[in-house]
C-alpha positions in Angstrom: -100.3 -66.8 -4.8 -100.8 -68.8 -7.4 -98.8 -68.8 -11.1 -101.8 -71.9 -12.8 -104.4 -70.5 -14.7 -107.1 -71.3 -11.8 -108.2 -68.3 -9.3 -107.6 -68.1 -6.9 -109.7 -68.2 -3.2 -107.3 -65.3 -1.3 -109.3 -61.5 -0.7 -108.2 -58.9 -2.0 -106.9 -57.5 1.2 -104.8 -60.9 1.8 -103.1 -60.0 -2.0 -102.5 -56.7 -1.1 -100.8 -57.5 2.6 -98.7 -59.8 1.0 -97.5 -57.3 -1.3 -96.9 -54.0 1.4 -94.7 -57.5 3.5 -93.1 -58.2 -0.4 -92.2 -55.0 -0.6 -91.2 -54.1 3.5 -88.7 -56.2 3.2 -86.9 -55.9 -0.9 -86.4 -52.3 1.1 -85.2 -53.8 3.9 -82.4 -55.9 0.9 -82.4 -53.5 -0.8 -80.9 -50.7 3.0 -78.6 -53.6 3.7 -77.3 -54.5 0.0 -76.4 -50.7 -0.1 -75.0 -50.7 3.2 -73.3 -54.1 2.8 -71.5 -51.5 -0.4 -70.2 -48.3 1.7 -68.2 -50.8 3.8 -66.6 -52.4 1.0 -65.5 -49.2 -0.5 -63.8 -47.3 2.2 -62.4 -50.4 3.0 -60.7 -50.2 -0.5 -60.8 -46.5 -0.2 -58.9 -46.7 3.1 -56.9 -49.4 1.9 -55.2 -47.3 -0.9 -55.2 -43.6 1.6 -53.0 -45.7 3.8 -50.3 -46.9 0.3 -51.3 -43.4 -1.1 -49.0 -42.0 2.4 -46.6 -45.3 3.5 -45.6 -43.5 -0.4 -45.7 -40.1 0.4 -43.8 -40.6 3.5 -41.3 -42.7 1.5 -40.8 -39.4 -1.6 -40.7 -37.2 2.0 -37.6 -39.2 2.6 -36.4 -39.3 -0.6 -36.5 -36.1 -1.4 -34.4 -34.8 2.3 -31.9 -37.4 1.2 -31.2 -36.4 -1.6 -31.2 -32.9 -0.5 -28.3 -34.0 2.1 -26.9 -35.6 -1.2 -26.6 -32.1 -2.9 -25.5 -30.6 0.4 -22.3 -32.9 1.0 -21.8 -32.6 -3.6 -21.2 -29.2 -2.7 -18.7 -29.5 -0.1 -17.2 -32.4 -2.2 -16.1 -29.4 -4.8 -15.0 -27.2 -2.3 -17.9 -25.4 -0.6 -18.1 -24.8 2.9 -20.5 -27.1 4.3 -22.4 -24.2 6.4 -23.4 -22.3 3.4 -23.1 -25.4 1.2 -26.1 -26.4 3.8 -27.8 -22.5 3.7 -28.0 -22.4 -0.9 -29.7 -25.0 -0.6 -32.3 -24.4 2.3 -32.5 -21.2 -0.2 -33.1 -23.0 -2.5 -35.9 -25.5 -1.4 -37.3 -22.2 0.3 -37.1 -20.4 -2.9 -39.0 -23.4 -4.6 -41.7 -24.0 -1.7 -42.5 -19.8 -2.5 -43.1 -20.3 -5.8 -45.7 -23.5 -5.5 -47.6 -20.8 -2.9 -47.5 -18.3 -5.4 -48.9 -20.4 -7.4 -51.4 -22.0 -6.0 -52.4 -18.5 -4.7 -52.6 -17.2 -8.9 -54.6 -20.8 -9.5 -57.4 -19.9 -6.1 -57.9 -16.4 -7.3 -58.2 -18.0 -11.1 -61.7 -19.5 -10.2 -63.4 -17.1 -7.5 
């Protein structure tokens, strides 16, 4: 296409054909760009998920060590080892039960 003020000697058919070709190319390029952006976002999300998983594993391990420390603390104040472990286990299971009940109530409120 000519930008100058001179008239072009291309036919309308040629102009429309060029327009169709250019539009098709533009659509293909936009799709390729969208694919590339999605790949980048997926890679970032996967990396973030892996970091959260690692943090979760470490938090779980830390919690288990904390429970062991509570058991050892109870033993140090004079409780028998099996009783100290039983007390901690019952408290942990009770906490889990309360969380499940709260989650169930929360689910019923939304339904």
